[in-house]
PyMOL CGO cylinders between C-alpha atoms (Angstrom):
from pymol import cmd
from pymol.cgo import CYLINDER

trace = [
    CYLINDER, -104.01, 94.16, -1.20, -101.99, 93.12, 2.06, 0.3, 1, 1, 1, 1, 1, 1,
    CYLINDER, -101.99, 93.12, 2.06, -98.39, 92.49, 1.55, 0.3, 1, 1, 1, 1, 1, 1,
    CYLINDER, -98.39, 92.49, 1.55, -97.13, 88.81, 1.94, 0.3, 1, 1, 1, 1, 1, 1,
    CYLINDER, -97.13, 88.81, 1.94, -96.54, 87.79, 5.40, 0.3, 1, 1, 1, 1, 1, 1,
    CYLINDER, -96.54, 87.79, 5.40, -92.76, 87.55, 6.20, 0.3, 1, 1, 1, 1, 1, 1,
    CYLINDER, -92.76, 87.55, 6.20, -91.07, 84.12, 6.28, 0.3, 1, 1, 1, 1, 1, 1,
    CYLINDER, -91.07, 84.12, 6.28, -91.12, 82.47, 9.78, 0.3, 1, 1, 1, 1, 1, 1,
    CYLINDER, -91.12, 82.47, 9.78, -87.29, 82.68, 9.86, 0.3, 1, 1, 1, 1, 1, 1,
    CYLINDER, -87.29, 82.68, 9.86, -87.38, 86.77, 9.56, 0.3, 1, 1, 1, 1, 1, 1,
    CYLINDER, -87.38, 86.77, 9.56, -89.75, 86.89, 12.22, 0.3, 1, 1, 1, 1, 1, 1,
    CYLINDER, -89.75, 86.89, 12.22, -88.02, 84.59, 14.66, 0.3, 1, 1, 1, 1, 1, 1,
    CYLINDER, -88.02, 84.59, 14.66, -86.90, 86.38, 17.89, 0.3, 1, 1, 1, 1, 1, 1,
    CYLINDER, -86.90, 86.38, 17.89, -83.00, 86.01, 18.19, 0.3, 1, 1, 1, 1, 1, 1,
    CYLINDER, -83.00, 86.01, 18.19, -82.84, 87.97, 21.52, 0.3, 1, 1, 1, 1, 1, 1,
    CYLINDER, -82.84, 87.97, 21.52, -85.50, 89.67, 23.64, 0.3, 1, 1, 1, 1, 1, 1,
    CYLINDER, -85.50, 89.67, 23.64, -84.99, 91.76, 26.73, 0.3, 1, 1, 1, 1, 1, 1,
    CYLINDER, -84.99, 91.76, 26.73, -86.22, 94.73, 29.00, 0.3, 1, 1, 1, 1, 1, 1,
    CYLINDER, -86.22, 94.73, 29.00, -84.17, 97.85, 28.93, 0.3, 1, 1, 1, 1, 1, 1,
    CYLINDER, -84.17, 97.85, 28.93, -84.63, 101.45, 30.27, 0.3, 1, 1, 1, 1, 1, 1,
    CYLINDER, -84.63, 101.45, 30.27, -83.91, 104.39, 28.19, 0.3, 1, 1, 1, 1, 1, 1,
    CYLINDER, -83.91, 104.39, 28.19, -81.46, 107.39, 28.50, 0.3, 1, 1, 1, 1, 1, 1,
    CYLINDER, -81.46, 107.39, 28.50, -81.72, 109.49, 30.45, 0.3, 1, 1, 1, 1, 1, 1,
    CYLINDER, -81.72, 109.49, 30.45, -82.69, 107.02, 33.50, 0.3, 1, 1, 1, 1, 1, 1,
    CYLINDER, -82.69, 107.02, 33.50, -85.91, 108.76, 34.18, 0.3, 1, 1, 1, 1, 1, 1,
    CYLINDER, -85.91, 108.76, 34.18, -87.48, 107.76, 30.84, 0.3, 1, 1, 1, 1, 1, 1,
    CYLINDER, -87.48, 107.76, 30.84, -89.67, 105.22, 30.15, 0.3, 1, 1, 1, 1, 1, 1,
    CYLINDER, -89.67, 105.22, 30.15, -88.81, 101.11, 29.84, 0.3, 1, 1, 1, 1, 1, 1,
    CYLINDER, -88.81, 101.11, 29.84, -88.62, 99.25, 26.70, 0.3, 1, 1, 1, 1, 1, 1,
    CYLINDER, -88.62, 99.25, 26.70, -89.06, 95.68, 25.50, 0.3, 1, 1, 1, 1, 1, 1,
    CYLINDER, -89.06, 95.68, 25.50, -86.53, 95.19, 22.58, 0.3, 1, 1, 1, 1, 1, 1,
    CYLINDER, -86.53, 95.19, 22.58, -86.93, 91.94, 20.26, 0.3, 1, 1, 1, 1, 1, 1,
    CYLINDER, -86.93, 91.94, 20.26, -84.35, 91.53, 17.62, 0.3, 1, 1, 1, 1, 1, 1,
    CYLINDER, -84.35, 91.53, 17.62, -85.07, 89.36, 14.73, 0.3, 1, 1, 1, 1, 1, 1,
    CYLINDER, -85.07, 89.36, 14.73, -82.89, 88.96, 11.35, 0.3, 1, 1, 1, 1, 1, 1,
    CYLINDER, -82.89, 88.96, 11.35, -84.69, 91.69, 9.64, 0.3, 1, 1, 1, 1, 1, 1,
    CYLINDER, -84.69, 91.69, 9.64, -85.47, 94.25, 12.23, 0.3, 1, 1, 1, 1, 1, 1,
    CYLINDER, -85.47, 94.25, 12.23, -85.33, 95.63, 15.90, 0.3, 1, 1, 1, 1, 1, 1,
    CYLINDER, -85.33, 95.63, 15.90, -88.85, 95.86, 17.49, 0.3, 1, 1, 1, 1, 1, 1,
    CYLINDER, -88.85, 95.86, 17.49, -89.30, 98.38, 20.24, 0.3, 1, 1, 1, 1, 1, 1,
    CYLINDER, -89.30, 98.38, 20.24, -92.30, 98.54, 22.38, 0.3, 1, 1, 1, 1, 1, 1,
    CYLINDER, -92.30, 98.54, 22.38, -92.74, 100.97, 25.26, 0.3, 1, 1, 1, 1, 1, 1,
    CYLINDER, -92.74, 100.97, 25.26, -93.72, 99.43, 28.35, 0.3, 1, 1, 1, 1, 1, 1,
    CYLINDER, -93.72, 99.43, 28.35, -94.00, 102.08, 31.17, 0.3, 1, 1, 1, 1, 1, 1,
    CYLINDER, -94.00, 102.08, 31.17, -95.41, 104.41, 32.28, 0.3, 1, 1, 1, 1, 1, 1,
    CYLINDER, -95.41, 104.41, 32.28, -97.78, 102.88, 29.76, 0.3, 1, 1, 1, 1, 1, 1,
    CYLINDER, -97.78, 102.88, 29.76, -97.75, 100.87, 26.68, 0.3, 1, 1, 1, 1, 1, 1,
    CYLINDER, -97.75, 100.87, 26.68, -98.59, 103.09, 23.29, 0.3, 1, 1, 1, 1, 1, 1,
    CYLINDER, -98.59, 103.09, 23.29, -101.81, 102.24, 21.68, 0.3, 1, 1, 1, 1, 1, 1,
    CYLINDER, -101.81, 102.24, 21.68, -100.11, 103.18, 18.39, 0.3, 1, 1, 1, 1, 1, 1,
    CYLINDER, -100.11, 103.18, 18.39, -96.28, 102.70, 18.65, 0.3, 1, 1, 1, 1, 1, 1,
    CYLINDER, -96.28, 102.70, 18.65, -94.33, 105.39, 16.74, 0.3, 1, 1, 1, 1, 1, 1,
    CYLINDER, -94.33, 105.39, 16.74, -91.01, 104.21, 15.71, 0.3, 1, 1, 1, 1, 1, 1,
    CYLINDER, -91.01, 104.21, 15.71, -91.50, 100.97, 17.21, 0.3, 1, 1, 1, 1, 1, 1,
    CYLINDER, -91.50, 100.97, 17.21, -90.11, 98.91, 14.16, 0.3, 1, 1, 1, 1, 1, 1,
    CYLINDER, -90.11, 98.91, 14.16, -86.40, 99.62, 12.99, 0.3, 1, 1, 1, 1, 1, 1,
    CYLINDER, -86.40, 99.62, 12.99, -85.46, 97.52, 9.92, 0.3, 1, 1, 1, 1, 1, 1,
    CYLINDER, -85.46, 97.52, 9.92, -81.97, 96.28, 9.83, 0.3, 1, 1, 1, 1, 1, 1,
    CYLINDER, -81.97, 96.28, 9.83, -81.41, 97.98, 6.23, 0.3, 1, 1, 1, 1, 1, 1,
    CYLINDER, -81.41, 97.98, 6.23, -81.54, 101.54, 8.27, 0.3, 1, 1, 1, 1, 1, 1,
    CYLINDER, -81.54, 101.54, 8.27, -79.29, 100.54, 10.93, 0.3, 1, 1, 1, 1, 1, 1,
    CYLINDER, -79.29, 100.54, 10.93, -75.67, 101.76, 10.31, 0.3, 1, 1, 1, 1, 1, 1,
    CYLINDER, -75.67, 101.76, 10.31, -74.02, 100.56, 13.63, 0.3, 1, 1, 1, 1, 1, 1,
    CYLINDER, -74.02, 100.56, 13.63, -74.14, 100.18, 17.37, 0.3, 1, 1, 1, 1, 1, 1,
    CYLINDER, -74.14, 100.18, 17.37, -71.92, 100.34, 20.47, 0.3, 1, 1, 1, 1, 1, 1,
    CYLINDER, -71.92, 100.34, 20.47, -72.00, 100.09, 24.27, 0.3, 1, 1, 1, 1, 1, 1,
    CYLINDER, -72.00, 100.09, 24.27, -71.30, 102.78, 26.60, 0.3, 1, 1, 1, 1, 1, 1,
    CYLINDER, -71.30, 102.78, 26.60, -70.68, 103.32, 30.54, 0.3, 1, 1, 1, 1, 1, 1,
    CYLINDER, -70.68, 103.32, 30.54, -72.08, 106.11, 32.39, 0.3, 1, 1, 1, 1, 1, 1,
    CYLINDER, -72.08, 106.11, 32.39, -69.70, 108.96, 33.59, 0.3, 1, 1, 1, 1, 1, 1,
    CYLINDER, -69.70, 108.96, 33.59, -70.77, 108.18, 37.13, 0.3, 1, 1, 1, 1, 1, 1,
    CYLINDER, -70.77, 108.18, 37.13, -68.39, 105.19, 38.51, 0.3, 1, 1, 1, 1, 1, 1,
    CYLINDER, -68.39, 105.19, 38.51, -71.43, 104.43, 40.90, 0.3, 1, 1, 1, 1, 1, 1,
    CYLINDER, -71.43, 104.43, 40.90, -73.89, 103.67, 38.30, 0.3, 1, 1, 1, 1, 1, 1,
    CYLINDER, -73.89, 103.67, 38.30, -74.08, 100.21, 37.50, 0.3, 1, 1, 1, 1, 1, 1,
    CYLINDER, -74.08, 100.21, 37.50, -75.84, 100.41, 34.42, 0.3, 1, 1, 1, 1, 1, 1,
    CYLINDER, -75.84, 100.41, 34.42, -74.38, 99.84, 30.75, 0.3, 1, 1, 1, 1, 1, 1,
    CYLINDER, -74.38, 99.84, 30.75, -75.86, 101.45, 27.61, 0.3, 1, 1, 1, 1, 1, 1,
    CYLINDER, -75.86, 101.45, 27.61, -76.59, 100.19, 24.36, 0.3, 1, 1, 1, 1, 1, 1,
    CYLINDER, -76.59, 100.19, 24.36, -76.59, 102.60, 21.34, 0.3, 1, 1, 1, 1, 1, 1,
    CYLINDER, -76.59, 102.60, 21.34, -78.10, 101.96, 17.74, 0.3, 1, 1, 1, 1, 1, 1,
    CYLINDER, -78.10, 101.96, 17.74, -77.34, 104.62, 14.94, 0.3, 1, 1, 1, 1, 1, 1,
    CYLINDER, -77.34, 104.62, 14.94, -79.94, 104.72, 12.29, 0.3, 1, 1, 1, 1, 1, 1,
    CYLINDER, -79.94, 104.72, 12.29, -80.71, 106.46, 9.02, 0.3, 1, 1, 1, 1, 1, 1,
    CYLINDER, -80.71, 106.46, 9.02, -84.37, 106.36, 8.77, 0.3, 1, 1, 1, 1, 1, 1,
    CYLINDER, -84.37, 106.36, 8.77, -86.25, 107.90, 5.41, 0.3, 1, 1, 1, 1, 1, 1,
    CYLINDER, -86.25, 107.90, 5.41, -87.70, 111.52, 6.65, 0.3, 1, 1, 1, 1, 1, 1,
    CYLINDER, -87.70, 111.52, 6.65, -91.04, 112.82, 5.04, 0.3, 1, 1, 1, 1, 1, 1,
    CYLINDER, -91.04, 112.82, 5.04, -89.46, 114.20, 1.82, 0.3, 1, 1, 1, 1, 1, 1,
    CYLINDER, -89.46, 114.20, 1.82, -87.25, 110.81, 1.31, 0.3, 1, 1, 1, 1, 1, 1,
    CYLINDER, -87.25, 110.81, 1.31, -84.21, 112.24, 2.65, 0.3, 1, 1, 1, 1, 1, 1,
    CYLINDER, -84.21, 112.24, 2.65, -82.16, 110.35, 5.42, 0.3, 1, 1, 1, 1, 1, 1,
    CYLINDER, -82.16, 110.35, 5.42, -80.99, 111.77, 8.75, 0.3, 1, 1, 1, 1, 1, 1,
    CYLINDER, -80.99, 111.77, 8.75, -79.13, 110.16, 11.48, 0.3, 1, 1, 1, 1, 1, 1,
    CYLINDER, -79.13, 110.16, 11.48, -81.00, 109.16, 14.48, 0.3, 1, 1, 1, 1, 1, 1,
    CYLINDER, -81.00, 109.16, 14.48, -79.57, 107.53, 17.65, 0.3, 1, 1, 1, 1, 1, 1,
    CYLINDER, -79.57, 107.53, 17.65, -81.38, 105.35, 20.30, 0.3, 1, 1, 1, 1, 1, 1,
    CYLINDER, -81.38, 105.35, 20.30, -79.93, 104.78, 23.59, 0.3, 1, 1, 1, 1, 1, 1,
    CYLINDER, -79.93, 104.78, 23.59, -80.98, 101.96, 25.85, 0.3, 1, 1, 1, 1, 1, 1,
    CYLINDER, -80.98, 101.96, 25.85, -79.96, 101.38, 29.40, 0.3, 1, 1, 1, 1, 1, 1,
    CYLINDER, -79.96, 101.38, 29.40, -79.33, 97.89, 30.57, 0.3, 1, 1, 1, 1, 1, 1,
    CYLINDER, -79.33, 97.89, 30.57, -79.90, 97.91, 34.26, 0.3, 1, 1, 1, 1, 1, 1,
    CYLINDER, -79.90, 97.91, 34.26, -81.33, 94.51, 34.94, 0.3, 1, 1, 1, 1, 1, 1,
    CYLINDER, -81.33, 94.51, 34.94, -78.35, 93.03, 37.03, 0.3, 1, 1, 1, 1, 1, 1,
    CYLINDER, -78.35, 93.03, 37.03, -76.79, 94.24, 40.25, 0.3, 1, 1, 1, 1, 1, 1,
    CYLINDER, -76.79, 94.24, 40.25, -73.24, 94.74, 38.88, 0.3, 1, 1, 1, 1, 1, 1,
    CYLINDER, -73.24, 94.74, 38.88, -71.89, 96.88, 35.91, 0.3, 1, 1, 1, 1, 1, 1,
    CYLINDER, -71.89, 96.88, 35.91, -70.11, 93.72, 34.59, 0.3, 1, 1, 1, 1, 1, 1,
    CYLINDER, -70.11, 93.72, 34.59, -73.32, 92.01, 34.16, 0.3, 1, 1, 1, 1, 1, 1,
    CYLINDER, -73.32, 92.01, 34.16, -75.34, 94.56, 32.65, 0.3, 1, 1, 1, 1, 1, 1,
    CYLINDER, -75.34, 94.56, 32.65, -72.24, 95.56, 30.57, 0.3, 1, 1, 1, 1, 1, 1,
    CYLINDER, -72.24, 95.56, 30.57, -71.98, 91.84, 29.24, 0.3, 1, 1, 1, 1, 1, 1,
    CYLINDER, -71.98, 91.84, 29.24, -75.85, 92.02, 28.33, 0.3, 1, 1, 1, 1, 1, 1,
    CYLINDER, -75.85, 92.02, 28.33, -75.58, 95.15, 26.36, 0.3, 1, 1, 1, 1, 1, 1,
    CYLINDER, -75.58, 95.15, 26.36, -72.46, 93.67, 24.79, 0.3, 1, 1, 1, 1, 1, 1,
    CYLINDER, -72.46, 93.67, 24.79, -74.45, 90.61, 23.82, 0.3, 1, 1, 1, 1, 1, 1,
    CYLINDER, -74.45, 90.61, 23.82, -76.95, 92.69, 21.95, 0.3, 1, 1, 1, 1, 1, 1,
    CYLINDER, -76.95, 92.69, 21.95, -74.17, 94.83, 20.17, 0.3, 1, 1, 1, 1, 1, 1,
    CYLINDER, -74.17, 94.83, 20.17, -72.56, 91.69, 18.98, 0.3, 1, 1, 1, 1, 1, 1,
    CYLINDER, -72.56, 91.69, 18.98, -75.70, 90.20, 17.63, 0.3, 1, 1, 1, 1, 1, 1,
    CYLINDER, -75.70, 90.20, 17.63, -76.96, 93.25, 15.76, 0.3, 1, 1, 1, 1, 1, 1,
    CYLINDER, -76.96, 93.25, 15.76, -73.24, 93.64, 14.47, 0.3, 1, 1, 1, 1, 1, 1,
    CYLINDER, -73.24, 93.64, 14.47, -73.34, 90.11, 12.97, 0.3, 1, 1, 1, 1, 1, 1,
    CYLINDER, -73.34, 90.11, 12.97, -76.52, 90.58, 11.44, 0.3, 1, 1, 1, 1, 1, 1,
    CYLINDER, -76.52, 90.58, 11.44, -75.69, 93.93, 9.66, 0.3, 1, 1, 1, 1, 1, 1,
    CYLINDER, -75.69, 93.93, 9.66, -72.25, 92.18, 8.52, 0.3, 1, 1, 1, 1, 1, 1,
    CYLINDER, -72.25, 92.18, 8.52, -73.95, 89.02, 7.53, 0.3, 1, 1, 1, 1, 1, 1,
    CYLINDER, -73.95, 89.02, 7.53, -72.01, 86.70, 9.96, 0.3, 1, 1, 1, 1, 1, 1,
    CYLINDER, -72.01, 86.70, 9.96, -73.12, 83.77, 11.94, 0.3, 1, 1, 1, 1, 1, 1,
    CYLINDER, -73.12, 83.77, 11.94, -74.32, 84.85, 15.27, 0.3, 1, 1, 1, 1, 1, 1,
    CYLINDER, -74.32, 84.85, 15.27, -72.15, 83.55, 18.39, 0.3, 1, 1, 1, 1, 1, 1,
    CYLINDER, -72.15, 83.55, 18.39, -73.24, 80.26, 19.62, 0.3, 1, 1, 1, 1, 1, 1,
    CYLINDER, -73.24, 80.26, 19.62, -74.87, 79.23, 16.44, 0.3, 1, 1, 1, 1, 1, 1,
]
cmd.load_cgo(trace, "trace")
């Protein structure tokens, strides 16, 4: 018996964007944030037939932050999420996912995009209204 579909409000995308991975030579990802989860889909080098870890429920997310590269010439900003997913035996272990915001030409624009995602995720985790709502 299939579970009931989630309510429309729970699956409505709040943010959507394309990010690189850390380190910089890794694959690219499409991220979609809803009120219930962060959806992660690998885009390049090729989309996965069976995505692994593609859905991160917000109940497993403990926090997030934005980071800057050590290299002053790097225009990318980084968006990092901290999760505690359940393991095979039910125990939780910390996992960190870092995404590279590199869609704009300047660091300030990339940092603003990474900060927008961090702010939205933090608001959802704390039960606060999203900025601009």
